[in-house]
C-alpha positions as YAML, in Angstrom:
chain: A
units: angstrom
residues:
- id: 1
  name: UNK
  ca: [15.81, -4.77, 29.11]
- id: 2
  name: UNK
  ca: [13.83, -5.52, 32.27]
- id: 3
  name: UNK
  ca: [11.48, -3.01, 33.85]
- id: 4
  name: UNK
  ca: [10.68, -3.66, 37.52]
- id: 5
  name: UNK
  ca: [7.13, -2.31, 37.68]
- id: 6
  name: UNK
  ca: [3.84, -2.11, 35.78]
- id: 7
  name: UNK
  ca: [0.43, -0.60, 36.47]
- id: 8
  name: UNK
  ca: [-2.75, -2.67, 36.85]
- id: 9
  name: UNK
  ca: [-5.95, -0.64, 37.11]
- id: 10
  name: UNK
  ca: [-3.86, 2.20, 38.50]
- id: 11
  name: UNK
  ca: [-1.93, 0.17, 41.09]
- id: 12
  name: UNK
  ca: [1.87, 0.02, 40.70]
- id: 13
  name: UNK
  ca: [2.95, -3.60, 41.12]
- id: 14
  name: UNK
  ca: [6.13, -5.67, 40.63]
- id: 15
  name: UNK
  ca: [6.47, -6.85, 37.05]
- id: 16
  name: UNK
  ca: [6.43, -10.46, 38.30]
- id: 17
  name: UNK
  ca: [2.72, -10.01, 38.98]
- id: 18
  name: UNK
  ca: [1.96, -9.03, 35.39]
- id: 19
  name: UNK
  ca: [-0.26, -11.82, 34.09]
- id: 20
  name: UNK
  ca: [-3.60, -12.52, 32.46]
- id: 21
  name: UNK
  ca: [-5.59, -15.60, 33.54]
- id: 22
  name: UNK
  ca: [-5.61, -18.37, 30.93]
- id: 23
  name: UNK
  ca: [-9.35, -18.67, 31.49]
- id: 24
  name: UNK
  ca: [-9.95, -15.10, 30.26]
- id: 25
  name: UNK
  ca: [-12.15, -15.65, 27.20]
- id: 26
  name: UNK
  ca: [-11.93, -11.93, 26.41]
- id: 27
  name: UNK
  ca: [-8.15, -12.12, 26.08]
- id: 28
  name: UNK
  ca: [-8.25, -15.48, 24.27]
- id: 29
  name: UNK
  ca: [-10.77, -14.12, 21.76]
- id: 30
  name: UNK
  ca: [-9.00, -10.79, 21.34]
- id: 31
  name: UNK
  ca: [-11.68, -8.62, 22.98]
- id: 32
  name: UNK
  ca: [-9.27, -5.88, 23.86]
- id: 33
  name: UNK
  ca: [-7.50, -2.81, 22.55]
- id: 34
  name: UNK
  ca: [-4.02, -1.42, 23.05]
- id: 35
  name: UNK
  ca: [-1.92, 1.65, 22.51]
- id: 36
  name: UNK
  ca: [1.81, 2.37, 22.46]
- id: 37
  name: UNK
  ca: [3.47, 5.68, 23.22]
- id: 38
  name: UNK
  ca: [7.06, 6.64, 23.75]
- id: 39
  name: UNK
  ca: [9.15, 8.15, 26.51]
- id: 40
  name: UNK
  ca: [12.41, 9.70, 25.36]
- id: 41
  name: UNK
  ca: [14.83, 11.32, 27.79]
- id: 42
  name: UNK
  ca: [12.05, 11.67, 30.33]
- id: 43
  name: UNK
  ca: [9.52, 13.26, 27.93]
- id: 44
  name: UNK
  ca: [6.23, 11.39, 27.43]
- id: 45
  name: UNK
  ca: [5.06, 12.11, 23.91]
- id: 46
  name: UNK
  ca: [1.46, 12.98, 23.02]
- id: 47
  name: UNK
  ca: [-0.28, 11.37, 25.99]
- id: 48
  name: UNK
  ca: [-3.66, 13.00, 25.31]
- id: 49
  name: UNK
  ca: [-3.76, 11.75, 21.71]
- id: 50
  name: UNK
  ca: [-2.81, 8.19, 22.63]
- id: 51
  name: UNK
  ca: [-5.29, 8.00, 25.50]
- id: 52
  name: UNK
  ca: [-8.02, 9.35, 23.22]
- id: 53
  name: UNK
  ca: [-7.25, 6.73, 20.60]
- id: 54
  name: UNK
  ca: [-7.36, 3.97, 23.23]
- id: 55
  name: UNK
  ca: [-10.85, 5.13, 24.20]
- id: 56
  name: UNK
  ca: [-11.92, 5.44, 20.56]
- id: 57
  name: UNK
  ca: [-10.74, 1.90, 19.82]
- id: 58
  name: UNK
  ca: [-12.67, 0.58, 22.84]
- id: 59
  name: UNK
  ca: [-15.83, 2.40, 21.76]
- id: 60
  name: UNK
  ca: [-15.63, 1.05, 18.20]
- id: 61
  name: UNK
  ca: [-15.62, -2.58, 19.35]
- id: 62
  name: UNK
  ca: [-18.16, -2.02, 22.13]
- id: 63
  name: UNK
  ca: [-15.72, -2.50, 25.01]
- id: 64
  name: UNK
  ca: [-17.30, -0.86, 28.06]
- id: 65
  name: UNK
  ca: [-15.14, 0.18, 31.00]
- id: 66
  name: UNK
  ca: [-15.12, 2.55, 33.97]
- id: 67
  name: UNK
  ca: [-11.82, 4.30, 33.27]
- id: 68
  name: UNK
  ca: [-11.66, 8.00, 32.41]
- id: 69
  name: UNK
  ca: [-9.07, 9.79, 30.31]
- id: 70
  name: UNK
  ca: [-7.91, 11.70, 33.38]
- id: 71
  name: UNK
  ca: [-7.44, 8.47, 35.32]
- id: 72
  name: UNK
  ca: [-5.50, 6.75, 32.55]
- id: 73
  name: UNK
  ca: [-3.25, 9.79, 32.19]
- id: 74
  name: UNK
  ca: [-2.69, 9.72, 35.95]
- id: 75
  name: UNK
  ca: [-1.78, 6.01, 35.76]
- id: 76
  name: UNK
  ca: [0.76, 6.67, 33.00]
- id: 77
  name: UNK
  ca: [2.40, 9.52, 34.88]
- id: 78
  name: UNK
  ca: [2.60, 7.46, 38.08]
- id: 79
  name: UNK
  ca: [4.32, 4.58, 36.30]
- id: 80
  name: UNK
  ca: [6.78, 6.89, 34.55]
- id: 81
  name: UNK
  ca: [7.60, 8.51, 37.90]
- id: 82
  name: UNK
  ca: [8.22, 5.07, 39.40]
- id: 83
  name: UNK
  ca: [10.60, 4.19, 36.55]
- id: 84
  name: UNK
  ca: [12.36, 7.54, 36.11]
- id: 85
  name: UNK
  ca: [15.37, 6.68, 38.25]
- id: 86
  name: UNK
  ca: [16.36, 3.65, 36.18]
- id: 87
  name: UNK
  ca: [15.36, 4.36, 32.58]
- id: 88
  name: UNK
  ca: [15.21, 7.52, 30.44]
- id: 89
  name: UNK
  ca: [13.97, 6.13, 27.11]
- id: 90
  name: UNK
  ca: [11.41, 3.39, 26.58]
- id: 91
  name: UNK
  ca: [7.97, 2.69, 25.17]
- id: 92
  name: UNK
  ca: [4.76, 2.38, 27.14]
- id: 93
  name: UNK
  ca: [2.05, -0.09, 26.20]
- id: 94
  name: UNK
  ca: [-1.51, 0.25, 27.43]
- id: 95
  name: UNK
  ca: [-3.56, -2.96, 27.24]
- id: 96
  name: UNK
  ca: [-7.29, -2.73, 27.92]
- id: 97
  name: UNK
  ca: [-9.13, -6.06, 28.16]
- id: 98
  name: UNK
  ca: [-12.93, -6.13, 28.22]
- id: 99
  name: UNK
  ca: [-15.36, -8.30, 30.17]
- id: 100
  name: UNK
  ca: [-17.40, -8.02, 33.35]
- id: 101
  name: UNK
  ca: [-14.34, -6.59, 35.11]
- id: 102
  name: UNK
  ca: [-12.30, -4.68, 32.51]
- id: 103
  name: UNK
  ca: [-8.58, -4.65, 33.16]
- id: 104
  name: UNK
  ca: [-6.13, -1.93, 32.16]
- id: 105
  name: UNK
  ca: [-2.46, -2.83, 32.29]
- id: 106
  name: UNK
  ca: [0.24, -0.28, 31.51]
- id: 107
  name: UNK
  ca: [3.78, -1.54, 31.09]
- id: 108
  name: UNK
  ca: [7.17, -0.32, 29.91]
- id: 109
  name: UNK
  ca: [8.88, -1.97, 26.96]
- id: 110
  name: UNK
  ca: [12.33, -1.68, 25.44]
- id: 111
  name: UNK
  ca: [12.41, 1.11, 22.83]
- id: 112
  name: UNK
  ca: [12.78, 0.34, 19.15]
- id: 113
  name: UNK
  ca: [15.42, 2.31, 17.27]
- id: 114
  name: UNK
  ca: [15.74, 1.51, 13.53]
- id: 115
  name: UNK
  ca: [19.21, 1.34, 12.05]
- id: 116
  name: UNK
  ca: [20.25, 4.93, 11.27]
- id: 117
  name: UNK
  ca: [21.16, 4.06, 7.68]
- id: 118
  name: UNK
  ca: [17.51, 3.23, 6.96]
- id: 119
  name: UNK
  ca: [16.65, 6.91, 7.38]
- id: 120
  name: UNK
  ca: [19.09, 7.88, 4.64]
- id: 121
  name: UNK
  ca: [18.84, 4.87, 2.32]
- id: 122
  name: UNK
  ca: [15.19, 3.94, 2.77]
- id: 123
  name: UNK
  ca: [13.60, 0.56, 3.49]
- id: 124
  name: UNK
  ca: [12.31, -2.36, 1.45]
- id: 125
  name: UNK
  ca: [8.66, -3.39, 1.76]
- id: 126
  name: UNK
  ca: [6.33, -6.01, 0.34]
- id: 127
  name: UNK
  ca: [2.62, -5.83, -0.43]
- id: 128
  name: UNK
  ca: [0.07, -8.19, 1.12]
- id: 129
  name: UNK
  ca: [-3.64, -8.30, 0.29]
- id: 130
  name: UNK
  ca: [-5.49, -7.82, 3.57]
- id: 131
  name: UNK
  ca: [-8.03, -5.40, 5.05]
- id: 132
  name: UNK
  ca: [-8.25, -5.13, 8.82]
- id: 133
  name: UNK
  ca: [-11.58, -5.59, 10.60]
- id: 134
  name: UNK
  ca: [-12.49, -2.31, 12.34]
- id: 135
  name: UNK
  ca: [-9.62, -0.43, 10.66]
- id: 136
  name: UNK
  ca: [-9.88, 2.61, 12.96]
- id: 137
  name: UNK
  ca: [-9.55, 0.51, 16.13]
- id: 138
  name: UNK
  ca: [-6.26, -0.77, 17.51]
- id: 139
  name: UNK
  ca: [-7.51, -4.16, 18.60]
- id: 140
  name: UNK
  ca: [-5.86, -7.43, 19.64]
- id: 141
  name: UNK
  ca: [-7.03, -9.02, 16.38]
- id: 142
  name: UNK
  ca: [-3.53, -8.84, 14.90]
- id: 143
  name: UNK
  ca: [-2.88, -12.34, 13.56]
- id: 144
  name: UNK
  ca: [-3.04, -11.44, 9.85]
- id: 145
  name: UNK
  ca: [-0.89, -8.36, 10.40]
- id: 146
  name: UNK
  ca: [1.58, -10.43, 12.40]
- id: 147
  name: UNK
  ca: [1.85, -13.02, 9.64]
- id: 148
  name: UNK
  ca: [2.29, -10.32, 6.99]
- id: 149
  name: UNK
  ca: [5.02, -8.65, 9.04]
- id: 150
  name: UNK
  ca: [6.68, -12.03, 9.64]
- id: 151
  name: UNK
  ca: [6.67, -12.67, 5.88]
- id: 152
  name: UNK
  ca: [8.26, -9.27, 5.27]
- id: 153
  name: UNK
  ca: [11.04, -9.93, 7.77]
- id: 154
  name: UNK
  ca: [11.72, -13.37, 6.31]
- id: 155
  name: UNK
  ca: [12.23, -11.69, 2.93]
- id: 156
  name: UNK
  ca: [14.64, -9.17, 4.42]
- id: 157
  name: UNK
  ca: [12.11, -6.32, 4.33]
- id: 158
  name: UNK
  ca: [11.23, -3.70, 6.91]
- id: 159
  name: UNK
  ca: [7.45, -3.76, 6.62]
- id: 160
  name: UNK
  ca: [4.45, -5.24, 4.78]
- id: 161
  name: UNK
  ca: [1.94, -2.89, 3.15]
- id: 162
  name: UNK
  ca: [-1.72, -3.89, 3.34]
- id: 163
  name: UNK
  ca: [-3.56, -3.78, 0.00]
- id: 164
  name: UNK
  ca: [-7.35, -3.67, -0.24]
- id: 165
  name: UNK
  ca: [-9.63, -5.44, -2.73]
- id: 166
  name: UNK
  ca: [-9.36, -2.46, -5.10]
- id: 167
  name: UNK
  ca: [-5.58, -2.75, -5.24]
- id: 168
  name: UNK
  ca: [-4.92, 0.34, -3.14]
- id: 169
  name: UNK
  ca: [-2.25, 0.71, -0.46]
- id: 170
  name: UNK
  ca: [-3.93, 1.24, 2.90]
- id: 171
  name: UNK
  ca: [-1.21, 1.19, 5.56]
- id: 172
  name: UNK
  ca: [1.57, -0.94, 6.99]
- id: 173
  name: UNK
  ca: [1.07, -3.67, 9.57]
- id: 174
  name: UNK
  ca: [2.38, -1.23, 12.20]
- id: 175
  name: UNK
  ca: [2.70, 2.04, 10.33]
- id: 176
  name: UNK
  ca: [0.90, 4.59, 8.16]
- id: 177
  name: UNK
  ca: [1.78, 5.07, 4.49]
- id: 178
  name: UNK
  ca: [2.39, 8.28, 2.54]
- id: 179
  name: UNK
  ca: [3.33, 8.97, -1.09]
- id: 180
  name: UNK
  ca: [4.90, 12.23, -2.19]
- id: 181
  name: UNK
  ca: [4.49, 14.07, -5.49]
- id: 182
  name: UNK
  ca: [5.99, 17.53, -5.69]
- id: 183
  name: UNK
  ca: [4.55, 19.48, -2.78]
- id: 184
  name: UNK
  ca: [1.62, 17.06, -2.33]
- id: 185
  name: UNK
  ca: [1.45, 14.28, 0.26]
- id: 186
  name: UNK
  ca: [-1.01, 11.50, -0.47]
- id: 187
  name: UNK
  ca: [-2.28, 9.14, 2.22]
- id: 188
  name: UNK
  ca: [-5.26, 6.84, 2.61]
- id: 189
  name: UNK
  ca: [-8.49, 8.38, 3.95]
- id: 190
  name: UNK
  ca: [-8.50, 8.41, 7.75]
- id: 191
  name: UNK
  ca: [-11.68, 6.33, 7.90]
- id: 192
  name: UNK
  ca: [-9.96, 3.45, 6.08]
- id: 193
  name: UNK
  ca: [-6.90, 3.06, 8.31]
- id: 194
  name: UNK
  ca: [-5.69, 3.20, 11.88]
- id: 195
  name: UNK
  ca: [-4.93, 6.90, 12.14]
- id: 196
  name: UNK
  ca: [-1.61, 6.94, 13.96]
- id: 197
  name: UNK
  ca: [-0.68, 9.76, 16.30]
- id: 198
  name: UNK
  ca: [2.54, 10.15, 14.32]
- id: 199
  name: UNK
  ca: [0.45, 10.36, 11.15]
- id: 200
  name: UNK
  ca: [-1.50, 13.24, 12.67]
- id: 201
  name: UNK
  ca: [1.59, 15.12, 13.80]
- id: 202
  name: UNK
  ca: [3.44, 14.55, 10.51]
- id: 203
  name: UNK
  ca: [0.46, 15.95, 8.58]
- id: 204
  name: UNK
  ca: [0.44, 19.03, 10.82]
- id: 205
  name: UNK
  ca: [4.18, 19.61, 10.36]
- id: 206
  name: UNK
  ca: [3.96, 18.96, 6.60]
- id: 207
  name: UNK
  ca: [1.19, 21.52, 6.16]
- id: 208
  name: UNK
  ca: [3.24, 24.15, 8.00]
- id: 209
  name: UNK
  ca: [6.18, 23.16, 5.81]
- id: 210
  name: UNK
  ca: [4.17, 23.94, 2.66]
- id: 211
  name: UNK
  ca: [2.81, 20.53, 1.67]
- id: 212
  name: UNK
  ca: [-0.75, 19.96, 0.49]
- id: 213
  name: UNK
  ca: [-2.39, 16.86, 2.00]
- id: 214
  name: UNK
  ca: [-4.63, 14.65, -0.13]
- id: 215
  name: UNK
  ca: [-6.45, 11.80, 1.59]
- id: 216
  name: UNK
  ca: [-7.13, 9.54, -1.36]
- id: 217
  name: UNK
  ca: [-6.83, 6.02, -2.70]
- id: 218
  name: UNK
  ca: [-3.24, 5.19, -3.68]
- id: 219
  name: UNK
  ca: [-3.03, 2.45, -6.31]
- id: 220
  name: UNK
  ca: [-0.18, -0.02, -5.88]
- id: 221
  name: UNK
  ca: [0.38, -0.24, -9.64]
- id: 222
  name: UNK
  ca: [0.74, 3.53, -9.90]
- id: 223
  name: UNK
  ca: [3.23, 3.94, -7.05]
- id: 224
  name: UNK
  ca: [6.18, 4.25, -9.45]
- id: 225
  name: UNK
  ca: [4.65, 7.53, -10.69]
- id: 226
  name: UNK
  ca: [5.33, 9.26, -7.37]
- id: 227
  name: UNK
  ca: [8.52, 11.04, -6.32]
- id: 228
  name: UNK
  ca: [8.81, 8.88, -3.24]
- id: 229
  name: UNK
  ca: [7.01, 7.28, -0.32]
- id: 230
  name: UNK
  ca: [7.46, 6.85, 3.41]
- id: 231
  name: UNK
  ca: [6.12, 5.24, 6.57]
- id: 232
  name: UNK
  ca: [5.27, 6.81, 9.91]
- id: 233
  name: UNK
  ca: [5.02, 5.24, 13.36]
- id: 234
  name: UNK
  ca: [5.52, 6.12, 17.01]
- id: 235
  name: UNK
  ca: [8.90, 4.47, 17.39]
- id: 236
  name: UNK
  ca: [10.46, 5.15, 13.98]
- id: 237
  name: UNK
  ca: [8.96, 8.60, 13.16]
- id: 238
  name: UNK
  ca: [9.41, 9.02, 9.36]
- id: 239
  name: UNK
  ca: [11.16, 6.26, 7.41]
- id: 240
  name: UNK
  ca: [11.64, 6.57, 3.61]
- id: 241
  name: UNK
  ca: [10.71, 3.64, 1.36]
- id: 242
  name: UNK
  ca: [13.18, 2.63, -1.32]
- id: 243
  name: UNK
  ca: [11.30, -0.39, -2.66]
- id: 244
  name: UNK
  ca: [7.77, -1.84, -2.74]
- id: 245
  name: UNK
  ca: [7.87, -5.35, -4.20]
- id: 246
  name: UNK
  ca: [9.72, -4.75, -7.49]
- id: 247
  name: UNK
  ca: [9.01, -1.00, -7.59]
- id: 248
  name: UNK
  ca: [12.16, 1.01, -6.84]
- id: 249
  name: UNK
  ca: [11.66, 4.48, -5.38]
- id: 250
  name: UNK
  ca: [13.95, 7.42, -4.77]
- id: 251
  name: UNK
  ca: [14.23, 9.44, -1.57]
- id: 252
  name: UNK
  ca: [13.47, 12.99, -2.77]
- id: 253
  name: UNK
  ca: [15.10, 16.01, -1.17]
- id: 254
  name: UNK
  ca: [11.71, 17.35, -0.08]
- id: 255
  name: UNK
  ca: [11.21, 14.22, 1.99]
- id: 256
  name: UNK
  ca: [14.60, 14.59, 3.64]
- id: 257
  name: UNK
  ca: [13.69, 18.19, 4.49]
- id: 258
  name: UNK
  ca: [10.37, 17.05, 5.96]
- id: 259
  name: UNK
  ca: [12.19, 14.49, 8.11]
- id: 260
  name: UNK
  ca: [14.45, 17.24, 9.49]
- id: 261
  name: UNK
  ca: [11.44, 19.48, 10.12]
- id: 262
  name: UNK
  ca: [9.67, 16.68, 12.00]
- id: 263
  name: UNK
  ca: [12.72, 15.97, 14.16]
- id: 264
  name: UNK
  ca: [12.85, 19.66, 15.01]
- id: 265
  name: UNK
  ca: [9.15, 19.61, 15.88]
- id: 266
  name: UNK
  ca: [9.65, 16.70, 18.29]
- id: 267
  name: UNK
  ca: [12.45, 18.54, 20.06]
- id: 268
  name: UNK
  ca: [10.39, 21.71, 20.38]
- id: 269
  name: UNK
  ca: [7.06, 20.06, 21.26]
- id: 270
  name: UNK
  ca: [8.10, 18.84, 24.74]
- id: 271
  name: UNK
  ca: [5.63, 16.01, 24.21]
- id: 272
  name: UNK
  ca: [2.61, 18.28, 23.67]
- id: 273
  name: UNK
  ca: [0.65, 18.47, 20.41]
- id: 274
  name: UNK
  ca: [-2.22, 20.80, 19.56]
- id: 275
  name: UNK
  ca: [-3.65, 20.38, 16.07]
...
């Protein structure tokens, strides 16, 4: 899927002009942050939260820039308006590169829609021992995560789960992780992971649905003791897990009900979220 335009520092340009100089040491060394949000049927989901996280990521790694949240939001809306006649559903990627002249590029990407059967059957995952540098920042330092995800795909799995030195499940390479036990949802402490916008909204919906949220260490070797587990991300929403390495998990009815509740929330939210 080809999108004809992108935004560079707020200017709408032909996609053919989307490039980064090879001499950019900031890009070569990964001194940048990014963010992905989704547009579905013309609705831009959770712009304020994604823009905030972009700014938080930049602050964590010391990336100074002159952009404001209002400006970035304006840039997103302008690009979506430019594209609205040709595409209704897609993802938007914001790429902020540091340096003496910081550059913010905003582009449209083809949407990712998981196979529908994965939502009913669950997905297979593997575990990989790795802890991200600056876990709360969405940086360009993604090589280890990329290799872990590549390994998962080569093994016919949906995702790789990152395990820390204590043997606890932190998150996926591109998702957040939850375990479920009765009416309790367990997830890694926010300070130890990249706190996804979908993670935040799922927690809010789950609490209204009657779940208790525990941010705690989740041991890989104890995962079989839980009723089930699932992943959250911008593109895939909530995806049940049916296997982690050799651990086989069920998809409990409470999880299926939560998935329905979250879908209903997305339809009613009109792209706005207030915690």
